[in-house]
N, C-alpha and C positions, 0 to 999 in steps of 0.2 A: 947464106949471110948469117951473121951473128945475131942480129935482132930476130926475135920470134915474131912471126906474122900471125895475127889473129884477125877475126872477122865477125861482124854483126850482120847476120843474114836478114833479109827482107822478104815479105810475101803478102799478097792481098788476102791469102788464106794461110791458115796454119799448115796445111798441106804443102803449099808453095814455099813457105818459109822453111819447113823441114827439108824439103828437097834442095833448097839453096844451101842450107847448112850441110847436107850430105856432099854436095858438089864442092863446097869450100873445104871440107875435110879431105876429100880426095885430092884437091889441089894442093894440100900441104898446110892449111890453117891449123895451128896448134890448139887454139881455143875458139870456141863459138859463143858469142856473147848475146845477151838479150836484155832489152830495155823494158821499162814499165811506164806506159802512158796510154797508148791505144790498145794495148793487151796487158795482162798480168805477166809479170816476169816469170813467176814460178809455173804458170801454165804453159807459157812458151818454152821454158827450159825443159819441161817434161816431154813436150813434143819433139824437141831436138834430141834429147837423151834417147828416145826410142828409134830415131831415124839414123844415128851415128854409132860408131864403135870405138874410135880412137881419140878424137879431139876432146879436150875438156870442155865443159859446159859452165858458163859463168853468168851471173846476173850483173848487168851494168846499166842501171843498178835496180835492186829491189828497195822500195822505200822502207826506211828503218823504223819510223814511228807509227806507221799506219796499221801495223800488226803488233800483237805482244811479242816480246822476245822469245816466249815459249813456243808460239805458233811459228815464228820465223825459224827457230831451232828445229822444230819438227819437220817443216817443209823442207829444210836443207837436208835433213837426214833421209827423208823420202826420195829427194832428187839424187842424193849421192848413191842411194841404193838402186834407183832406176838406171843411173849412168854407169854402174859398176865402179863407183869411187872416183868418177871424173868431174865431180861438181866443185865449183868455186862460189862461195857466197860473197857477192859484191854488194855492199850497202851504201846508201847515201841518205843524207838528211832531207833532201828536197828543200823547198823554200817555205817561209812562213805562211804565205797565203794559200799554197797548195795543202799544207797539212791542216790548217785551221778552218779554212773555208770549204775546201773540197771533201776533207775526210774527218773534220770535227775532232781533231786530236791536238794535244798540247805540243807546241813547238819548243817553247822554252828557250833556254840557252843550248843551241844545237851541239856544240862541242861536248859539254857535260852530258847531255842527253844520250849522244851516240856512244860515249864512252861507257856508260852504264849498260846500254843495250848490248854492246859487244861483250861486256864482262858477263852479263846474264846468260847470253847465248852459249858462250864457252863453259860457263859453270853448269848450265843444264846438260850439255854434252857429256862433261866429265862426271856427272853425278846422278843422271836420270835413271840408271839401271840399278841403283844401290838400295832404293827403298828409304833412304835417309831424307830427312827434311832438307829442303834447299832454301836457305834463309839469307837474304842480302839486303842491307840497308841502301836507300838511294833517294835522291831528290825527285827524279823522274821515273825510275824504274825499280822500286823495291820488289824484291822477290820473296813471296810467301807461299811456298809449295810444301804441303804436307800430305802423306798418304798417296804418294804417286811412285810407281815403279814401272819403268818401261820394260816390256817382256821381250823386246827385240835387241839385237846387238847394235852397238855404236862403233864407228870407226875408232880404233885406239888412239890414232894420231890426230883425231879431230878432222874438221873440214877447213880448208883455207878461208880466211876472211879478208877481203880486200875492201878498202874504203875509197870512195870517190870524194875529192876535196879540191877546192880552188883557192879559198881564203887562207891566210897564213896559219891561223889557229887550228883549223880543221886539217890542214896539211900536216902540221907538226904532229897532230893525233895520229894520223895515218903512219907516220914514221915511228911513233912510239908503240903502237898496238897492232898495226895491220900486217898481214902477210903480203899485202900488195897495195899499191896506190893506183887509182884510175883517174885520168885527167878528164877535164871538160872536153867536149867535142871540138872546141877550138883551142889549140895549144901549140904554138910555134916552137921550134927548137930554142930560139932565143928566150922566149918566155919560160920554157921549162928549165933551162940552165940558169937564167938570171933571177927568176922569181921563185920557182918551185923547189929546185933542188936545195938551196940553203935551208928552207923550212923543213924539208924532209930529213936532211942531215941533222938539223937541231933536234928533231924528234927522236931519231935514232940514237944520237949521243946521250940524250936525256934518259933513255931506256937501257942504255948500255948495250945497244945492238950495233951491228954493222951493215954496211951497204948490201952485203950479200943476203941479209935477212929480209929484203924487200924487193918484190917484183914491181918495177916501175912500168906502168902501162899507159902509153900515150894514145889518145883517141884522135881520129882524124876523118873528117868527111873527105871522101875520096871521089873524084869524077875523072875517068879516063876516057879520052877520045882523040882521034887524029885531028879533029877540028878543035883547036884550043878555045876558040870563042864558044863553042857548044859546051865543052867541059866546064868552062867558067860559068856559064849561065845556069847550068844544072845545079851548081854548088851555091849560087848567089842567094837563093831563097833561105837556106839555112843561116848564112851569115846575117842576112837581113833580120831574121827572126830573133837572133840573139842581140843584135845591135839595138833593138827597141828596149832592152832591159838596162835601166840606168845603173844598176849595181855592177854592171860590167864596164863602166866608164874608164876605170883605171887600166883595165886590160886593153881596151882599144887605144887609150892614150899612150901606153907603154910602146905600142907599135906605131906611134905617129898617125893614128887613125881617128883622132877626136873629131876632126871636122867631117870626115866621112861618116862617122856614126851619127853626127848631128843631122846630116842630110837624110839618113834613114829615119831618124826619130821625126823629123819634119814631115816626111811622107806619111808615116804612121798616124801622126796627129791629124794630118789632112784627111784621114779616112781610109787609107789603104790597109787591108787586113795584114795581120802579123805574118801569115804564111805566103803573102803574095808581094813581097817587097823587093824582089830581085832586080827590078829596074832602077831602084834607088841605091843599089850597091855598086860601089866602084870595082873596077877590075883589080885595083891595088889591094883592096880588102880581101878579095877572093884569093889572089896570089900569095898574100902574106899568111893567111889563116887556114887555108885548106890545101889539100893535095889535088891539083888539077893539071891537066895537060895530057901529052902523049904518054904511052907506056914508059918510055925512056926517061921523060921528065918526072913522072910520078915516082919511078924507082930512084931517081936521084934524090927526090924530096924525102922518101923513106929513109934512105941512107944517111940523111942529115941528122937523124936521131941516134946514130951509132955513138956508143960511149956515154950517153946521157939517159937513155931508156933501155929497158930490157925487152919490151914487147910493144908492138905497134898494132892498135885495133882499128882497122879499116871499116868504114860503113858507107853505103851509098846515100846519095842525096835524096831527100823525099819532100821538103817543104815546097809547096806550090807546084809540084810537078804532077802530071798525070801518071798513072801506074806504068804505062809503056815506057816513059822516060826513066823511071827508077829501075825498072826491069832491065833495060839496056845498060844502064850504069852498072848494075850488079853484075851482069855477065862480063863486062870488061874487068871489073875488080878481080873476080874469081880467076879469069884468064891471066891477069897479071900475077896474082899469087902463085899460080901454077908455074909461070915462067921463072919467077924469083926463086922458087923452091926446087925447081928442077923437075917438077911433076908434069910439065907440059908434054903432051904427046909429040 
């Protein structure tokens, strides 16, 4: 198929996660992605780099503001070396509360902040072996590095930098400066075509770039089972988790799901934990916003991104599920990838 299939492996332990990544690679997944919440993205990427040989390893995402650009640049160089040149640095801003309350860093205006962060990372890669001062002005990330010379080689072409974005300004930034764009975990073909692509195109045009300059990666929570009701219920917890976030109101409204979102919010306000809202999520929400159903049905949903995305990043459901359920969902996704790529035995 023309779409590149990529995967975000899961594991209760890093060993299980690495083994899942290895199985997904053998099934034909072209990129293995790691997130940053319950684990560090860089540590998990290192585990995958050591367990695999051909698939690229990408962060989806590493938090851009909680490390200095220099540390992010160095970690990326180390991960690229560990993976023999297979690393993709995926960056995202996170949200204000996470940055300021959890990590005690300035969030500021995230688009301007991320632009300076990416600029500094690339500038460091291009100049860190020369011994010359690296001096850049900036509102959020001024660079003042003197007396530094990296004694190890740097990839001459640099490392690909992908940006995660949902709002229009950040999405345009991805089009302007990113090697790739990574969607939110909920992103329907209609939303990608109607809301995201115009902003990506505007960013590309502003920078004098073409569509070929950007890898569009759509993320999708995936749940495959012969029992459609089981497949839906596995994915419902993730939808419920994001439905509690008021800033996603326009996203749910775009899909005609404003009332459905309100039903979830009401359950959340009544005391149901954010990870345990599956019972408040309608089947319509799950069917619209995730990839659930039989193998044939999910394969058809994946094909719905042809012509508007370059890569599809599949991930198993986790919110509110016992490990055994996530593990079973993961096994089904890897089997589906093998079937679609022709790697199935």
